[in-house]
N, C-alpha and C positions, 0 to 999 in steps of 0.2 A: 372466351368462356372455357375453352378446353384447358388453358393454362390455369384458370381459377379452380377448376375441378382437380387438377393435379396438385395444386397448392392445398386444396381441401384435405386430400389424403395424407399429405406430408406433415400436417399439424400434429402436435404431441398428445393432445387429449380431446375428449369429446366436447367439452365446453368450448374449446377453441374452434372446433369444427362447426358447432352450432352458430357461434358468432360469425364465422366466415360465411356460412350459408345466409344468415341475415344480411350481412354486408353485400353479398352477391345479389340478393333480392332488391335491396335499396338501389344498387347501381343499375340494375336492369329494369325494375318496375316502378321505382320511386314512390312507394306507398307512404301514407302518413304514419301508419302503425303496422308493425309486422311481428308475428310471434310464431314460435314452434312450441307445441305443447303435447304432453302425453295424457292419455285417458287413464283415470284412476277411479277407484270405488265402483267397479262394475260398469265403467263407461258412463257414469252419471256426472262426472266432473272432468275438467281439464286443468292440469297443473303445468304451467309454462316452464320450459327449460331454458328458453331465451326469448326476450321480449325487448323491442326497441321502438322508440318514437322519433320520427324524423332522423333516423340513422343513429340515434343515441341510445345506448343500452339502458334499460330500466329494471327495477327490482322485479323478480318473478312473482307471479300471483296465481291464485286458484279461483275458478269460477264454475258455476253450475251449467251443464249443457242444456237442460230443459228450457225451451222457449228461445233458443239462440240460433243464428244461422249455422253455427258449427254442428248443431244437432242434426240438421238436415244434410250438411255437407259430408258427414261421416258415412252416409249411405250412398254417396255418389262415387262412381268409378273414375270420373274425370275431375276437371276443375269446376267447382261450383261457383258460378258468377251471379251476383245479385246487385243490381244498380238502380232499381226503381222502387220507390215507396218502401225503403228498407225499414225505417223506424216505425212506419205504420203497420208493416207486416209483422214485425216482432216487437209488439208493444210491451212485453214483459222483460225485454232486454234493456235494462237501464244503462248498460255500458255504451250502447249505441248512441243514446241521447247525450250522455255525459261527454263522450269523445266526439260527438257530432259526426258520426259515421253515416255516409250515404251510399257507399259502394263497398262490396265485399267480394273477395276471391279466396276460396279455401280449397285445399286438397288434402285428402285423407292419407295419413302415413300408415302403411300396412306391414304386418310381419310376413315371413316367407310363405305362410299358409293363407295369406290374404286377410287375416284377422285384423280389424282396425285397432291400432295401438296409439295413434296420436293424430295431430292435425297441424298443417302449416297454413297460416292465414296472412293475407294482405288486406288492409282496410284504408279507404280513402274518404276524405271529407267532401269531395265533389263526386258527381256521378261519373264513374269511369268504367270502361269496358275494355278488358285486355284483348289484344290481338291474338290471332292464332299462334304466332311465333312466341308471344309472351306466355301464353298458356302452355305451349310445348316446353318452354324453359322451366316454368314452375312445376310441371308434371315430371320432367326429367330430374330436376333437383330433388323432388319429393322421394324418388327412388333411393337416392344416395343418403338423404337425411333419414328416411325410414329405416334403411339398413343399419345406420349408426344407432338410431334409437332402439331398434330391435336387439342389436348386440348389447347395448347397455342394460336393457331390461332383462335379457338372459343372464348377463353377468350379475346383476343385482339379485336375480332369483337364485343363482348358484351361490352367491355370497350368503344369502339368507339361509339356504340349505346347509351350508358349511357352518354357519353360526349356530343353527339349531342342532347340527350334529355335534359340534364342540360342546354346546351346553348339555346335550344328552350324555356325552361321554363324561363330562365333569360330574354330572349328577350320579351316573352309574359307576363312576370311578373306573372307566374303561378306556383303553387306548387301542388304536388300530396299528397294525404292524404289517408292512409289505417287504418282502425279500425277493429281489430279482436274482435268482440263484446263479445264472450264468455270469452276471456282471458283479456278483458279490456286493450288491448295493442294498442297504437296508434303509427303510423309512418308517419313522414312528410319528404318530399324531401328538399334538401338544400335551395331551393329558399324561403322556408318559413321564414328563418332568415331575408332575405331582406324585405319580406312583412310586418313582424311585428317589424322589427328594433332591432333584438337581436344579440349580439355578438356571435362569434363562441365558446366562453368558457362557454356559457349557454346551457344546454341541452334542446332540443326541447321537449315539452310535450303539452298535451291538456290544462292543467292548464295555461301554459305559453301563449298559444294562446288566451284563454278566458280572461285572465287578461289584455290583450292589447286592448280589445274591449270596446266600450261605454257600460254603464251599461245595458241599455234596450236591446241592441243587444246581449250582453252576456247572459242575462236571456232568451231571445227568442231562441238563439241557444241551450242553455242547455235544454230547453223544447223540441226542435225538436230532439235532440240526445236521450232524454229519450223516446220519442215516437218511434224512430228507434229501440232502445234497446228492447222495449217491443212488437215490431211487429205491433204497431198501424199504422205506415207508412213505406213505403219501399223506398221513394225517397224524396229528398229535393232540392229546388232551391231557394236560398235566398241571400240577400245582408246584409253585416254587415259593421260597421264603426269602424276604429281604433280610439283610444282616441285622437290621433294627426292628425285627418283627415284634409286634405286640398284638394284643387281642383286638385292637381297633384298627391296625394298619400293618400291611406288609405281607399278607398271604395272597399270592397272585395266581390266578388260573389262566393258563394259556391254551386256547383252542384255535387250531388252524389246519389248513390243508393246502396241497399243491395243485395248481391248475396250469394247463398248457395254454399260453396266450399266443394268438396268431396276429400277425401284423407285419410291418416292415422287417421286424426281427422276431422270429419265433423263439420263445423261451419259456422256461418253467418259472412260475411265480408262486411263492408261498405267501398266503394271506391269512392273517391271524388277528385275534383280539387278546389283549392282556387286561384282565380285570382284577381289581383288589376285592377279594371276597372275605376279608377278615371279619367284618361285621355279620355278613351272611352266615359264615361258618360258626361264629359265636352264637348267633340266634338259633342255628340248626342244632348245635349241641345243647343249648338251653331247652329247646323244644323236646329233644330226645330225653333229657333229664326229667323234664316235666312229665313226659309220657310215662317214664319209669315210675315216678312218684304216683301218678294217676292210677296206673295199673296195679301197683303193689300197696296202695293205701288200704288200711284196715277198715276204714269207714266207706260206706257205699256212696258213690258219687253219680249224679245224673245231671246232664246238661241239656237244656232245651233251647230252641231258637226264639226269635222275637215274637213268634206266634204261639209259644209254649208247646211246641212239638218236639218230642225227644229226638236228639241227634247223636248222643253219646252216653254210654254208661261204662263203668269199670267192672273188674272181675268181682270185687266185693259186692257190688250191686247184684250181679248175676247169682252169686252164692246165697245172698240174703233173700232175694225175691223168687228165685227159681226160674226167672225169665232169662233167656239169652238176649244179647244186645240186638241182634237182627230182628227178633220178634217184636221189638217195641219201637223200631225206627219209624219216625213220622207220626207216632201215636201221642195222644194226650196223656199226661201223667195220671189223669183220673182213672186209668185202667187199674191202678193200684188201690183205688179208694175202697175203704171198708164199709162206707155208708154210715159210720158212727158219728161223723162230724156234721153239724148242721150247716145250712147255707150261710147263716150269720157268722159262723166260725170262719169260713173261707172268705167272706166279705171283709172281715177284720184283718185276715192274713194279707189279702191283696192291698188293702189300704195301707198297711204297714210297709209293704214292699214299695209301693208307689211314693210314699212320703219319706221314708228313711233309707230305702234301698236294701234292707235286711229284715228278716223275721226269724225268730227262734222259739221253739216250743215243742210240746209233745203231741203226737198224733197217732192214730191207729190206721194201719194199712193192711192190705191183703196180699198174701203170697200167691203164686201161680196155682198152688194146690188148694187154695181157698182158705188157708189158715190165716187168722187175723192176729196181728202182733203189734205191740206198742213200739214206737220209735221216737228218738230224740232227733228233731229235724232243724236244720239251719238253711234258710233260703237267702240267696243274694242275687242282685240284679247287676248285669254287666251293661254299661252304656257306651255309646260311641262319642265322637268329638262334638256332636250336636246334642248330646245329653238324651239321646233316644235309646231305649232298651234294644240290645242286640241278642242277649242271651240271659237265661236264668240258670243258676247253679244250685242244686240241692245236695246237701251232705247230711247223711243220717246213719244212725246205728240202732240195732235191735236192743231195746232195754227191757226185754222180758225178764231176764235174770235179775236185773236191778230192781224191777217192780216186785218180783217174788221176794227178794231179800228185804225190801222196804216193808212189805206186808207182814213178813215174819217178825221183823224188829218191832213193828207197831203192835203186833199181837202179844209178844213177850213183855212189852212195856205196860200192857193193860191186863194181863192174865197171869195166874200162878203157873209156873213151869210144869209142876207135877200134876195138878188137878185140871188145869185148863180153865178154871173158874175165874171170874172177874176179880181182880185184886183190889186192895183197899184204895189205892190211888185212883183206879178207874171208877170205883164205886162213888168216891167222893166227888169226882169231876162230874159224873152223871147226875148225882143228887143235887149238886150246886146248879147245874143247868136247869133241872126241873124246878127248883125253888125260884130261880131267876125268871123263868117263863111264867110261873104262877103269880109272882109279884107283878110282873108286867100286866097280867090279866086281872090283877087285884083279887086273887083267890087265896084262901087260907090253906096252909099246909103244915102238917105236923113235922117239927124239925128236931132231930137229935144229933145233928152234925157235931155240936160241941162235945157231946158225950163220946161219939165215935173217935174224935181226934185225941181224946185222952187215953184211949186204949193203947 
């Protein structure tokens, strides 16, 4: 048995070790069925990692724990032995009936903190009871197999974390960079290849990274690394450009610092991230430009949230209404209402916004000092990817002067400039209107329009 255990540790991979453990069980205990399984889905199921029937390996399988002997065995600290009325006790376990199992021996595989992680099972078609020495063998073997399973689960967990990290780096366009300063050894994560545009057949190195940079950025980064090496600085936060820099790719931000690591060899280690911020930088500049346009627009602009509460106004709005932005934050735009529009007017406005997403028209509002003024107003709805309103944008301008000019032009079109009396054109229009109204009412009216038109 000792030689078998030694052979167990010399095998090249976990699957071979599991198969060796199964073979050892068949040699020692001669079960009809034997399996090693790991608990999955919150310990509600078992997934076999190795299963054999009469010493012959079978395909792995998954089964539910509920209503099975394994469900009870996982709470046991020793070997769980069941050899009487097994099928009658576990009536919901069809596998027992299909395989004609009448004796069961199971031992829980545990992690280093004693958490159940799997199970090792022997099953017999006849009624069988393991001797003390056989139970000791099974228990001793469970420690070795449990340690192997625990190692594999930890490695799988680490692999999952690394895959998630690599995926996150790929999405964020970010690479990790470690520099063991004393050993002059640099390590870059896989995403660095994408950042600098190198194929997988080219080994990543510091020189490879530096050669991809614009000359002045390369020299500046080399100087910073020299200062880090000699302890002049402990932290860097800088941006460098790729030789093939574009608005979409090539602007990289490097953030890192030096730490003193203790261990077998005490050394200074520089840990950093290298991230392509080209798109972020382009968006930032676009936002800055948008903000400049917003603040310097001649039209007043007001933005509200999805609940129609004011969240932003520009300078033109403040100049026009007399309100400062901070005075209106969180308030309803109704604070500007003049009261001259009816409820029906606003009902039609909101209906247009909900159906077409925009509304344009004239409206009267009130300044902070109480003065009422006419404005030309355009409203727009901003929606999210689910087509739900997130913001409302109002753009308006004072049309008081335009209204005054319109009234003046209308007056001169219908009155004599010198006397201010109604002119011939206006008189005829009014007279024709009176005649039309009387005709509609079937009333008689004296008409001398024809005579007037001959004058």
